[in-house]
GUBATOR-971821 format. One line per 3 residues: number of its first residue (from 1); for each residue x, y, z of C-alpha. Coordinates in nm, 3 decimals. Layout:
! residues N
NUM) X:Y:Z ~ ...
***
This chain:
! residues 356
1) 15.468:18.051:14.751 ~ 15.696:17.823:14.957 ~ 15.402:17.594:15.044
4) 15.409:17.472:14.684 ~ 15.771:17.359:14.701 ~ 15.719:17.025:14.886
7) 15.463:16.916:14.628 ~ 15.693:17.017:14.346 ~ 15.979:16.833:14.517
10) 15.777:16.512:14.544 ~ 15.687:16.533:14.176 ~ 16.047:16.595:14.071
13) 16.186:16.313:14.286 ~ 15.931:16.065:14.154 ~ 16.004:16.167:13.797
16) 16.378:16.139:13.849 ~ 16.357:15.777:13.957 ~ 16.287:15.660:13.604
19) 16.555:15.890:13.462 ~ 16.820:15.760:13.704 ~ 16.742:15.401:13.614
22) 16.846:15.475:13.255 ~ 17.178:15.641:13.344 ~ 17.508:15.473:13.422
25) 17.704:15.590:13.724 ~ 17.988:15.711:13.501 ~ 17.789:15.886:13.231
28) 17.891:16.249:13.177 ~ 17.634:16.521:13.237 ~ 17.466:16.585:12.901
31) 17.257:16.897:12.836 ~ 16.980:16.679:12.980 ~ 16.622:16.769:12.888
34) 16.497:16.633:13.225 ~ 16.738:16.858:13.410 ~ 16.635:17.164:13.210
37) 16.266:17.086:13.252 ~ 16.277:17.028:13.626 ~ 16.517:17.317:13.687
40) 16.277:17.558:13.521 ~ 15.985:17.407:13.712 ~ 16.168:17.463:14.040
43) 16.260:17.816:13.933 ~ 15.898:17.909:13.877 ~ 15.780:17.740:14.197
46) 16.047:17.914:14.406 ~ 15.955:18.255:14.270 ~ 16.268:18.324:14.068
49) 16.197:18.564:13.778 ~ 16.532:18.504:13.610 ~ 16.790:18.226:13.646
52) 17.123:18.172:13.471 ~ 17.282:17.827:13.491 ~ 17.594:17.643:13.381
55) 17.744:17.298:13.424 ~ 18.123:17.275:13.410 ~ 18.313:16.950:13.360
58) 18.691:16.916:13.336 ~ 18.720:17.294:13.329 ~ 18.488:17.345:13.032
61) 18.126:17.456:13.017 ~ 17.931:17.155:12.888 ~ 17.589:17.312:12.929
64) 17.457:17.663:12.993 ~ 17.123:17.835:12.973 ~ 16.910:18.123:13.092
67) 16.554:18.083:13.221 ~ 16.293:18.352:13.266 ~ 16.375:18.721:13.260
70) 16.658:18.935:13.386 ~ 16.414:19.227:13.345 ~ 16.045:19.140:13.348
73) 15.925:19.489:13.261 ~ 16.096:19.490:12.920 ~ 16.085:19.110:12.879
76) 16.465:19.086:12.859 ~ 16.555:18.720:12.896 ~ 16.815:18.587:13.135
79) 17.123:18.448:12.959 ~ 17.452:18.285:13.065 ~ 17.622:18.625:13.042
82) 17.364:18.815:13.251 ~ 17.544:18.983:13.547 ~ 17.409:18.937:13.901
85) 17.522:19.036:14.248 ~ 17.647:18.699:14.375 ~ 17.624:18.775:14.748
88) 17.816:18.536:14.972 ~ 17.975:18.356:14.677 ~ 18.216:18.649:14.687
91) 18.372:18.489:14.995 ~ 18.511:18.201:14.787 ~ 18.725:18.455:14.600
94) 18.841:18.616:14.924 ~ 18.930:18.273:15.062 ~ 19.133:18.204:14.747
97) 19.327:18.528:14.789 ~ 19.394:18.453:15.156 ~ 19.509:18.099:15.084
100) 19.742:18.232:14.815 ~ 19.892:18.455:15.086 ~ 19.932:18.149:15.310
103) 20.112:17.968:15.029 ~ 20.341:18.269:14.992 ~ 20.400:18.263:15.373
106) 20.271:18.616:15.413 ~ 19.989:18.492:15.637 ~ 19.967:18.204:15.884
109) 19.641:18.015:15.928 ~ 19.697:17.966:16.300 ~ 19.804:18.318:16.394
112) 19.546:18.554:16.546 ~ 19.379:18.763:16.278 ~ 19.438:19.076:16.488
115) 19.798:19.055:16.368 ~ 19.667:19.112:16.015 ~ 19.448:19.412:16.096
118) 19.122:19.221:16.159 ~ 18.932:19.331:16.468 ~ 18.706:19.075:16.639
121) 18.587:19.044:17.000 ~ 18.781:18.717:17.024 ~ 19.131:18.862:17.013
124) 19.292:18.520:16.972 ~ 19.066:18.406:16.685 ~ 19.284:18.261:16.411
127) 19.262:18.303:16.037 ~ 19.171:17.934:16.013 ~ 18.879:17.985:16.251
130) 18.739:18.288:16.072 ~ 18.770:18.118:15.732 ~ 18.577:17.818:15.867
133) 18.319:18.021:16.066 ~ 18.430:17.862:16.393 ~ 18.568:18.178:16.561
136) 18.267:18.294:16.765 ~ 18.315:18.172:17.120 ~ 18.029:18.377:17.266
139) 17.753:18.149:17.137 ~ 17.901:17.826:17.266 ~ 17.839:17.669:16.926
142) 18.127:17.490:16.747 ~ 18.015:17.645:16.415 ~ 17.806:17.945:16.322
145) 17.786:18.087:15.972 ~ 17.851:18.461:16.007 ~ 17.929:18.651:15.686
148) 17.969:18.978:15.880 ~ 18.273:18.835:16.056 ~ 18.412:18.691:15.735
151) 18.368:19.031:15.568 ~ 18.643:19.174:15.787 ~ 18.902:18.945:15.628
154) 18.945:19.205:15.354 ~ 19.184:19.369:15.600 ~ 19.398:19.053:15.602
157) 19.414:19.057:15.222 ~ 19.526:19.421:15.239 ~ 19.789:19.324:15.499
160) 19.923:19.063:15.253 ~ 19.896:19.287:14.945 ~ 19.927:19.652:15.058
163) 19.664:19.802:14.831 ~ 19.283:19.832:14.837 ~ 19.109:19.495:14.854
166) 18.907:19.598:14.549 ~ 19.221:19.626:14.338 ~ 19.360:19.293:14.458
169) 19.047:19.096:14.374 ~ 19.028:19.269:14.034 ~ 19.394:19.210:13.951
172) 19.455:18.863:14.098 ~ 19.122:18.702:14.006 ~ 18.890:18.894:13.772
175) 19.154:19.026:13.531 ~ 19.386:18.729:13.558 ~ 19.106:18.490:13.461
178) 18.957:18.718:13.194 ~ 18.630:18.742:13.385 ~ 18.527:19.019:13.148
181) 18.168:19.057:13.275 ~ 18.253:19.081:13.645 ~ 18.285:19.391:13.864
184) 18.457:19.429:14.206 ~ 18.154:19.593:14.370 ~ 17.869:19.799:14.229
187) 18.018:20.111:14.389 ~ 18.345:20.072:14.194 ~ 18.227:20.324:13.934
190) 18.103:20.570:14.197 ~ 18.414:20.616:14.411 ~ 18.480:20.985:14.455
193) 18.751:21.084:14.463 ~ 18.893:20.777:14.289 ~ 19.201:20.654:14.477
196) 19.509:20.723:14.269 ~ 19.617:20.424:14.062 ~ 19.310:20.216:14.146
199) 19.156:20.170:13.798 ~ 19.211:20.318:13.454 ~ 18.929:20.512:13.287
202) 18.878:20.234:13.031 ~ 18.830:19.982:13.310 ~ 18.573:20.201:13.483
205) 18.388:20.245:13.154 ~ 18.376:19.868:13.113 ~ 18.246:19.825:13.466
208) 17.976:20.085:13.401 ~ 17.860:19.901:13.087 ~ 17.839:19.573:13.278
211) 17.635:19.731:13.557 ~ 17.391:19.869:13.300 ~ 17.311:19.505:13.216
214) 17.277:19.396:13.581 ~ 16.978:19.170:13.634 ~ 16.692:19.361:13.793
217) 16.630:19.245:14.154 ~ 16.282:19.132:14.252 ~ 16.089:19.093:14.574
220) 15.853:18.794:14.550 ~ 15.548:18.761:14.776 ~ 15.394:18.441:14.911
223) 15.170:18.414:14.606 ~ 15.470:18.418:14.375 ~ 15.414:18.772:14.248
226) 15.738:18.950:14.166 ~ 15.778:19.322:14.228 ~ 16.081:19.517:14.116
229) 16.299:19.595:14.418 ~ 16.545:19.869:14.487 ~ 16.900:19.780:14.387
232) 17.058:19.668:14.716 ~ 17.349:19.852:14.873 ~ 17.590:19.559:14.879
235) 17.939:19.710:14.911 ~ 18.241:19.500:14.831 ~ 18.379:19.311:15.132
238) 18.549:18.977:15.172 ~ 18.201:18.826:15.213 ~ 17.992:18.996:14.946
241) 17.965:19.256:14.671 ~ 18.106:19.091:14.359 ~ 17.904:19.115:14.037
244) 17.950:18.821:13.799 ~ 17.795:18.582:13.549 ~ 17.778:18.203:13.533
247) 18.025:18.208:13.244 ~ 18.275:18.411:13.443 ~ 18.227:18.197:13.753
250) 18.294:17.892:13.535 ~ 18.636:18.045:13.461 ~ 18.697:18.092:13.833
253) 18.587:17.733:13.900 ~ 18.821:17.591:13.636 ~ 19.114:17.800:13.761
256) 19.070:17.678:14.119 ~ 19.175:17.331:14.009 ~ 19.465:17.447:13.793
259) 19.637:17.782:13.845 ~ 19.499:17.959:14.153 ~ 19.590:17.723:14.436
262) 19.817:17.424:14.492 ~ 19.661:17.081:14.519 ~ 19.754:17.042:14.886
265) 19.598:17.381:14.963 ~ 19.274:17.280:14.793 ~ 19.269:16.954:14.989
268) 19.299:17.156:15.310 ~ 19.033:17.408:15.204 ~ 18.798:17.128:15.102
271) 18.831:16.929:15.425 ~ 18.603:16.981:15.724 ~ 18.758:17.212:15.979
274) 18.734:17.135:16.349 ~ 18.510:17.362:16.550 ~ 18.552:17.448:16.916
277) 18.555:17.126:17.117 ~ 18.706:16.932:16.826 ~ 18.379:16.867:16.646
280) 18.390:16.866:16.263 ~ 18.238:17.181:16.117 ~ 18.033:17.180:15.795
283) 18.294:17.411:15.641 ~ 18.652:17.389:15.534 ~ 18.838:17.710:15.460
286) 18.587:17.935:15.285 ~ 18.379:17.646:15.146 ~ 18.104:17.422:15.279
289) 18.205:17.056:15.273 ~ 17.986:16.745:15.291 ~ 17.930:16.407:15.127
292) 17.658:16.274:14.899 ~ 17.649:15.908:14.791 ~ 17.994:15.884:14.949
295) 18.124:16.156:14.716 ~ 18.267:16.483:14.852 ~ 18.057:16.787:14.763
298) 18.212:17.135:14.792 ~ 17.972:17.427:14.775 ~ 17.872:17.776:14.872
301) 17.562:17.990:14.842 ~ 17.464:18.354:14.840 ~ 17.148:18.534:14.938
304) 17.067:18.905:14.932 ~ 16.714:18.928:15.077 ~ 16.445:19.030:14.829
307) 16.702:19.076:14.553 ~ 16.948:18.802:14.449 ~ 17.065:18.450:14.531
310) 17.331:18.211:14.407 ~ 17.471:17.859:14.437 ~ 17.794:17.692:14.329
313) 17.838:17.320:14.391 ~ 18.144:17.112:14.302 ~ 18.185:16.735:14.289
316) 18.565:16.704:14.263 ~ 18.569:16.329:14.203 ~ 18.361:16.387:13.887
319) 18.539:16.715:13.794 ~ 18.187:16.853:13.785 ~ 18.036:17.187:13.893
322) 17.690:17.345:13.891 ~ 17.660:17.726:13.896 ~ 17.326:17.906:13.945
325) 17.254:18.280:13.972 ~ 16.908:18.433:14.031 ~ 16.745:18.777:14.057
328) 16.533:18.699:14.364 ~ 16.624:18.529:14.690 ~ 16.423:18.217:14.602
331) 16.724:18.013:14.491 ~ 16.866:18.004:14.846 ~ 16.641:18.167:15.106
334) 16.385:17.884:15.154 ~ 16.641:17.611:15.229 ~ 16.835:17.720:15.542
337) 17.166:17.654:15.373 ~ 17.361:17.834:15.645 ~ 17.316:17.516:15.854
340) 17.553:17.342:15.614 ~ 17.341:17.087:15.423 ~ 17.316:17.158:15.051
343) 17.073:16.870:14.996 ~ 16.803:17.089:15.157 ~ 16.809:17.287:14.834
346) 16.573:17.138:14.578 ~ 16.797:17.284:14.307 ~ 17.103:17.108:14.446
349) 16.913:16.786:14.510 ~ 16.794:16.781:14.148 ~ 17.150:16.805:14.019
352) 17.291:16.552:14.267 ~ 17.023:16.291:14.194 ~ 17.079:16.319:13.822
355) 17.455:16.338:13.800 ~ 17.618:16.204:14.118
***
């Protein structure tokens, strides 16, 4: 399956050259037929049964669409309000909560995370280092993307807000932003016994209805054949577990720039952190950071093997964001995004060449 991607990439790049020549550098992103056409072509070539997509500009969705099927067996089409497990994109919400705590002076970026209940082999690893994936001294590398380490930061959120992490992310992000089709972990409706005061019965009923619509996960072989997979056990942590839709993530994206964090905090989060030895890391605080055509690009991805994948990519200078969610790992797995270069993704490269 992946052997077909380079040929598809060459075709898309060649086709985009003529499209770019007709666009001005300042033109807003229209619901562009070339973008839709090539996005769906890449989806099929990457073995993605169902894909939901949205483009956000100035805090508003300017284009959204579903491609393929959220459930192939019953031919249920993917839509902008199809729920998916978003994988590592969950960490952007955890980072937001932690940075809110820093703003409130309940946490300090440069204090060891052990003071906040986080247990790592590096006892002096700071919150800043764990947020930027630069805390692992054992490898000798200045940066190493390690979601398992990041996952433990839920304890720091609970240190800041003394209640279950699940309740904090629901209250301070999902409910606050009216992300009505999002769930703080697939196991939220299965907790037995339910911790007192965690969620009301009406909330649990709503979560259950959302999970009934969850996109079916698929395993895709090298020939591009999709087979229904078992729903993954992806418990809620600071690094993973959130269920959401592109429409709900568009709300989160818009709120980042307005009500969730101060401007100076965002500038810090969206600046390259320094790894061990003083080398710039490809991450800021909870976000990957790089440049394209001299424009800053802020992004993150998610991948749950043989099940789901996701991508969010922001171009702050254009007030522009792309959000993609898929029910196989083909959106992220082939492109080695953990190394920190979003342009390896053909999906990201398509968007950047058209609109940046």
